[in-house]
C-alpha positions in Angstrom: 0.0 0.0 0.0 3.0 2.2 0.3 3.2 2.3 -3.4 -0.2 3.7 -3.9 -0.1 6.4 -1.1 2.7 8.9 -1.3 4.5 10.1 1.7 3.9 13.5 3.4 7.3 14.9 2.4 6.6 14.1 -1.2 3.3 15.8 -1.0 4.8 18.8 0.6 7.5 19.2 -2.0 5.1 18.6 -4.8 2.8 21.2 -3.3 5.7 23.7 -3.1 6.8 22.9 -6.7 3.2 23.3 -7.9 2.7 26.6 -6.1 6.0 27.9 -7.5 5.1 26.8 -11.0 1.7 28.4 -10.5 3.3 31.6 -9.3 5.6 31.7 -12.3 2.8 30.9 -14.7 0.6 33.6 -13.2 3.4 36.1 -13.2 4.8 35.5 -16.7 2.4 33.4 -18.8 -1.1 33.9 -17.4 -1.4 37.7 -18.1 0.0 37.5 -21.7 -2.4 34.6 -22.4 -5.3 36.5 -21.0 -4.3 39.6 -22.9 -4.0 37.6 -26.1 -7.4 36.0 -25.5 -9.0 39.4 -24.7 -7.4 40.9 -27.9 -8.6 38.0 -29.9 -12.1 38.3 -28.3 -12.2 42.1 -29.1 -11.0 41.4 -32.7 -13.7 38.8 -33.2 -16.2 41.2 -31.6 -15.1 44.0 -33.9 -15.2 41.7 -36.9 -18.8 40.7 -35.9 -19.8 44.4 -35.5 -18.2 45.2 -38.9 -20.0 42.2 -40.5 -23.3 43.4 -39.0 -22.6 47.0 -40.2 -21.8 45.6 -43.7 -24.9 43.4 -43.6 -27.0 46.5 -42.7 -25.4 48.5 -45.4 -26.0 45.7 -47.9 -29.6 45.6 -46.9 -29.9 49.4 -47.2 -28.2 49.2 -50.6 -30.5 46.4 -51.7 -33.5 48.3 -50.6 -32.2 51.4 -52.3 -31.6 49.4 -55.5 -35.1 48.0 -55.3 -36.5 51.5 -54.9 -34.4 52.7 -57.9 -35.5 49.8 -60.0 -39.2 50.4 -59.1 -38.8 54.1 -59.9 -37.1 53.2 -63.2 -39.8 50.8 -64.1 -42.5 53.4 -63.2 -40.7 56.0 -65.3 -40.3 53.5 -68.2 -44.0 52.7 -68.0 -44.9 56.4 -68.0 -42.7 57.0 -71.0 -44.2 54.1 -72.8 -47.7 55.3 -71.9 -46.9 58.8 -73.1 -45.4 57.4 -76.3 -48.5 55.2 -76.9 -50.8 58.2 -76.3 -48.8 60.4 -78.6 -48.8 57.6 -81.3 -52.6 57.2 -80.9 -53.1 61.0 -81.1 -51.0 61.2 -84.2 -52.9 58.3 -85.8 -56.2 59.9 -84.9 -55.1 63.3 -86.2 -53.8 61.7 -89.5 -57.2 59.9 -89.8 -59.1 63.1 -89.2 -56.9 65.0 -91.7 -57.3 62.2 -94.3 -61.1 62.3 -93.8 -61.1 66.1 -94.2 -59.0 65.9 -97.3 -61.1 63.1 -98.7 -64.3 65.0 -98.0 -62.7 68.1 -99.6 -61.7 66.0 -102.7 -65.2 64.6 -102.9 -66.7 68.1 -102.7 -64.3 69.4 -105.3 -65.1 66.4 -107.6 -68.8 66.9 -107.1 -68.4 70.6 -108.0 -66.4 69.7 -111.1 -68.9 67.1 -112.1 -71.8 69.5 -111.6 -69.9 72.2 -113.7 -69.1 69.6 -116.4 -72.8 68.4 -116.3 -74.1 71.9 -116.7 -71.6 72.6 -119.5 -72.6 69.3 -121.2 -76.3 70.1 -120.8 -75.7 73.6 -122.3 -73.7 72.0 -125.1 -76.5 69.5 -125.7 -79.1 72.2 -125.7 -77.1 74.2 -128.1 -76.6 71.3 -130.4 -80.3 70.4 -130.2 -81.3 74.0 -131.0 -78.8 74.1 -133.8 -80.1 70.7 -135.2 -83.7 71.8 -134.7 -83.0 75.0 -136.7 -81.3 73.1 -139.4 -84.1 70.6 -139.6 -86.7 73.4 -139.5 -84.9 75.3 -142.2 -84.7 72.3 -144.4 -88.3 71.4 -143.8 -89.4 75.0 -144.5 -87.3 75.2 -147.6 -88.8 72.0 -148.9 -92.4 72.8 -147.9 -92.3 76.4 -149.0 -90.4 75.8 -152.2 -93.3 77.0 -154.3 -95.7 80.0 -154.1 -98.9 78.0 -153.6 -97.6 76.2 -150.5 -96.4 79.6 -149.0 -99.8 81.1 -149.6 -101.5 78.1 -148.0 -99.3 78.3 -145.0 -100.0 82.0 -144.5 -103.8 81.4 -144.9 -103.6 78.6 -142.3 -101.8 80.9 -139.8 -104.3 83.6 -140.4 -107.2 81.2 -139.7 -105.6 80.1 -136.5 -105.4 83.7 -135.3 -108.6 84.7 -133.7 -109.3 88.2 -134.1 -111.3 89.9 -131.5 
């Protein structure tokens, strides 16, 4: 059993050695290790804070980008709407102008047709009158070629006249 339980002198010297080693470690090694651990802890804490700040900035930038994209889409939609309205207005104006010009051309054509019609009717009347005169002249020449037929025609007209 002596092998398992150490003697009191051994325990005393081991205790003194342990306390000396503990004193040396506390004096020279413990403070630098704690300082290094605190420095590392503060570095990690600063890195986490920087990461959080960067994450917040990224979220702000993302929100700002989304806002800018929404504004750009809205502006694009407004521009397209205005362009479509302008296009429709131009088409409508062109249709209206074409209808006006078409109506004006139709009116001009009607006026020209009416003028030509009157001129043609006048020409036809003139030709009919001319032909009538020619036919009448030829008939009268033929019918009144001798004196007896002239006297008979005059007598007939005199009878037709009713004297009051």
